[in-house]
Steps between C-alpha positions, in 0.01 A plus 500: 500500500550631153644801326531702820687229692876557493580140595333330202630463145205698359562780748868514409407525132258785556750697709800414281709383793714190551544263792458141613183438297634679191879471474703689241640312202877442518704727277657349189846628597510277807404185310781531241742204518866566565743389228823325593833544323521131403178505301570816300859424393531312167680170507836495317502123453199496266636789291825314420314178414283674239794627288543292182 
């Protein structure tokens, strides 16, 4: 068991393959949070209170 073994982490590294022992990192596009319309819209109540 070592560099020639496909089932071990060291073997996956030497071959450059992925699998159960060496999973791929998740892409950054999938981990991006989804924005909702309520959070992005500015509040009109605070804008009218700030006018002097």
